C-alpha positions, 0 to 999 in steps of 0.5 A: 148895693146889696139884695135888701137895698135894691131899688124895687121901682124904676127909679133909683135914688141917689144914696150917700156913700153908695155905689150902685153897680154896673148891671148884668142887663147893662153890660148885655146892652154894651155888647151892641157897641163892640159890634158897632166899634168893630163896624166903624173901625173896620169901615175906616180900613176898608175906605181909608181916604179923607172921605172914609175918615169923614164918614167914620167919625161921623159915625163914631160920634153918632154910636158914642152919643146915643150910648151917651144919652143911654147911660145917663139916663140908666145911671138914674134908672134901675136896670132890674126893673121889668120895664127898664129892661124891656126898654134895653132890650128893644134898643138892643135891637135898634143898635143891632140894626143901627151897627149892621148898617154902618158900612153902607149908611151913606148908602143904601142902608141909610134910612135903617141907620137914621130910623133906628138911630132916631128910634133909639135915641126918641124911644128912651127919652119917651120911655123915661118920661113916662116911668120916672115918678113925679117926685123924682125932682127935675129929672123928669122935667130934664127928660121932658127936655131932652125929649124935645130936643131929641124929637126935633133932631130926630126930624133931621135924622129921618129926613136925610135918611130919605134923602141922597148924597150931600143932601143927606150928609148936611141934614144929618149933620145938623141932626147930629149938632143938635145932640151935641149942643144939647147937653152944652145949653143944658137942652133949653127949651121955649117955655120950660127953660133950661135944666139945671145942673143940680138935676144932672145929679148923678151916681159918681162911681156908677157913672165914672165905671160905665164909661171905662168900661166904654174904653175897655170896648174901645181897647178890645177892639185893638186887641181884637184886630191884633190878634185877627190880623196877626193870625192870617199872617205867616209868623215871621221875626217881623211879624211877631215884632209888629204883633209885639209892639201892637200889643205894647201900645194896648197895654200902655193905652190901658195904663194911661187910663186905668192906672190914674184916671178912672178910679180918681174920676169915680172918686171925685164925682163921690163926693161932689155934692153937684157932680153934673158939672165934672160928669158933663165936661170931663166924662160926657165930651172929653172922653170922646178923644179917648175912645176916638184915639183907641178905635184910631190906634186900632187901625193902625195896627191893621196896618202895621200888622199887614205891611209892617217893613213898609214906608210910612207916609203922611196918610198912614202916619194920621192913624199910626202916630194920629190915633195915640196922639188923640187917645192922650190929648183926651187924656189931657183934657179928661184929667185936667177937669179932675185935678185942675192942672195938666198932666206934664208927663202927658203934655211932653208926650204930646209934644213928642207926637207931633215930632214924630209926625213931622218925620213922615211929613219932611220926606224922612223913610221910616217904616210903619213898624219903626213909627208904631213903636216909637209912638208905643214907645212914648205912651210907655214913657208917659205912663211910667212918667206919670205912675213915678210923679203922682205915686203908686198909691193916689187912686187907692 
């Protein structure tokens, strides 16, 4: 969009055959989530157990949903507008407090986490209701419903933050569940009903680019872990080999998502008259396992680089094999939502991951670096197969 075509108000309407650019303030806002993803992955590395994994999953879901709700809001708003910018800056401050409290969210920093999280969700929705003009169609009414839902979930976030132990866990699960279910039922609210998918008439190119950037954030964590951990190790042939295995795995994940899926998604959303349903399914929900898989793969990189020759047990296989497998499963769902059929290369790759995961479970002695190398090889196979089968020019 050129400078002359930039919206001057707080609300930016969808313009045919034009693509709203991702602005610098949106990229600046995303830096908070670089920190948040780092906090989640490091917490899982330090507390790698069933309980630690459950807490990390919950925190990743929370981080994901606060980012998702913001990305949908900014798809309709003009980030160059003064009030929108101030809102994003205020959310950055709250987001930093939330992210800083992640390692101790279920301990002594629960109140900081709960208040910051609820404040981001409720505050953003309230501002949108205030600044979006009445002439914006169903968008304003849609955000009225969203605000009601987020106030409802906020009661449980804050109540849980004031509670302790299992009570906090239960209340926070309820709070997060409310926010996950909301889009599925189109924020049905007594008295005003549910939003229509037409009210979710997003600008497809901008939406696809925003989600692609979050995948980059997650992949960036994998690259940072690889570089930072390798820098601490003595440079030997085996440590260099582990470094290369982890790096190739990250490149293969980038290739699987961005070579075909990302551009296809942008094109699909931009050409649909009513893109809300695809945006909700393919991006809001199907991208979660993609991001979760990359974060888990980053955790496995730490294990492989620190102890490459250790025999991989079932617990570590959950990260070394489970991360790439979860990433691939998310891509299967995402690309199915776009194409309407399952990519054979991805299905075969997922089957191979299941076989690979069975090796430690059956007591086969395989080192962590060997297991990671086989996982990376499967990802390379999948990316190569998809590119050859679909043709190099599909996404161009």
